[in-house]
C-alpha positions as CSV (number, residue, x, y, z in Angstrom):
1,M,0.0,0.0,0.0
2,V,1.4,3.4,-1.0
3,N,-0.1,6.6,0.5
4,N,-3.1,4.6,1.8
5,I,-3.9,3.4,-1.8
6,P,-4.1,-0.3,-2.1
7,A,-1.7,-1.8,-4.6
8,I,-3.4,-3.3,-7.6
9,E,-2.2,-6.8,-8.5
10,L,-1.1,-6.7,-12.1
11,S,-1.0,-10.4,-12.7
12,R,-3.3,-13.5,-12.5
13,N,-2.4,-17.2,-12.4
14,V,-4.7,-19.4,-14.5
15,S,-4.8,-22.9,-15.9
16,I,-6.0,-24.0,-19.3
17,T,-9.2,-25.9,-18.8
18,N,-10.2,-26.2,-22.4
19,P,-9.8,-29.9,-23.5
20,L,-8.3,-28.6,-26.8
21,G,-5.8,-26.4,-25.0
22,L,-4.9,-23.0,-26.3
23,H,-5.4,-23.3,-30.0
24,A,-5.9,-20.8,-32.9
25,R,-9.6,-19.9,-32.2
26,S,-8.9,-19.3,-28.5
27,A,-5.7,-17.3,-29.3
28,A,-7.8,-15.1,-31.6
29,K,-10.3,-14.5,-28.8
30,I,-7.5,-13.5,-26.5
31,A,-6.0,-11.2,-29.1
32,K,-9.3,-9.5,-29.8
33,L,-9.9,-8.9,-26.1
34,V,-6.5,-7.5,-25.3
35,K,-6.5,-5.1,-28.4
36,K,-8.6,-2.8,-26.1
37,A,-5.7,-2.5,-23.6
38,R,-3.8,0.8,-23.2
39,S,-0.5,-1.1,-22.8
40,K,1.0,-4.5,-23.3
41,V,-0.7,-7.6,-22.0
42,W,1.6,-10.7,-21.5
43,I,1.0,-14.4,-21.2
44,I,3.8,-16.3,-19.5
45,K,4.3,-20.0,-19.5
46,G,7.4,-21.1,-17.7
47,S,10.3,-19.1,-19.1
48,N,8.4,-18.1,-22.3
49,K,6.6,-14.7,-22.5
50,A,4.1,-13.9,-25.3
51,D,2.5,-10.7,-26.4
52,A,-1.2,-11.5,-25.9
53,S,-2.3,-9.3,-28.8
54,R,-0.4,-11.4,-31.3
55,I,-2.0,-14.7,-32.1
56,I,1.2,-16.4,-33.3
57,D,3.0,-15.4,-30.1
58,V,0.2,-16.9,-28.0
59,L,0.2,-20.1,-30.1
60,S,4.0,-20.4,-29.6
61,L,3.4,-21.1,-25.9
62,A,2.0,-24.5,-26.9
63,A,-0.3,-24.4,-23.9
64,I,-2.2,-27.7,-23.6
65,T,-4.9,-28.6,-21.1
66,D,-3.8,-28.0,-17.5
67,S,-0.9,-25.7,-18.5
68,K,-0.2,-23.1,-15.9
69,L,0.0,-19.5,-17.2
70,M,0.6,-16.1,-15.7
71,L,-1.3,-13.2,-17.2
72,L,0.5,-9.8,-16.7
73,I,-0.4,-6.2,-17.6
74,D,1.9,-3.2,-17.7
75,D,-0.6,-0.6,-16.8
76,P,-3.0,-0.7,-13.8
77,S,-5.7,1.0,-15.9
78,D,-6.0,-2.3,-17.8
79,I,-7.1,-4.3,-14.8
80,D,-10.6,-4.9,-16.3
81,I,-8.9,-6.5,-19.3
82,L,-6.7,-8.6,-17.1
83,N,-9.8,-9.8,-15.2
84,D,-11.8,-10.5,-18.4
85,L,-8.8,-12.4,-19.9
86,A,-8.5,-14.6,-16.8
87,Q,-12.2,-15.3,-16.8
88,L,-12.1,-16.2,-20.6
89,I,-9.4,-18.7,-19.9
90,K,-11.1,-20.1,-16.8
91,D,-14.3,-20.5,-18.8
92,G,-12.5,-22.6,-21.5
93,F,-12.8,-19.9,-24.1
94,G,-16.6,-20.4,-24.2
95,E,-16.2,-23.7,-26.0
């Protein structure tokens, strides 16, 4: 907490629940959602970091079912996008 303002957590940990894993259609949904962000949104799997707005970068993570991911934003004003992205993944991309 800084100056009595609570710190905003800029990351979320999620797991891929979709039986098909993170594939082209789900990567496109992610990219479409994060295009609204003011700054970069990242998806991290192990030591690999992908720009969530780029479908090919997201696919390069090769995230199968049960993969553990960290979602990260650079700007606290994008917290709603971070939360929506985490929910999209938790919901199995609506599939």
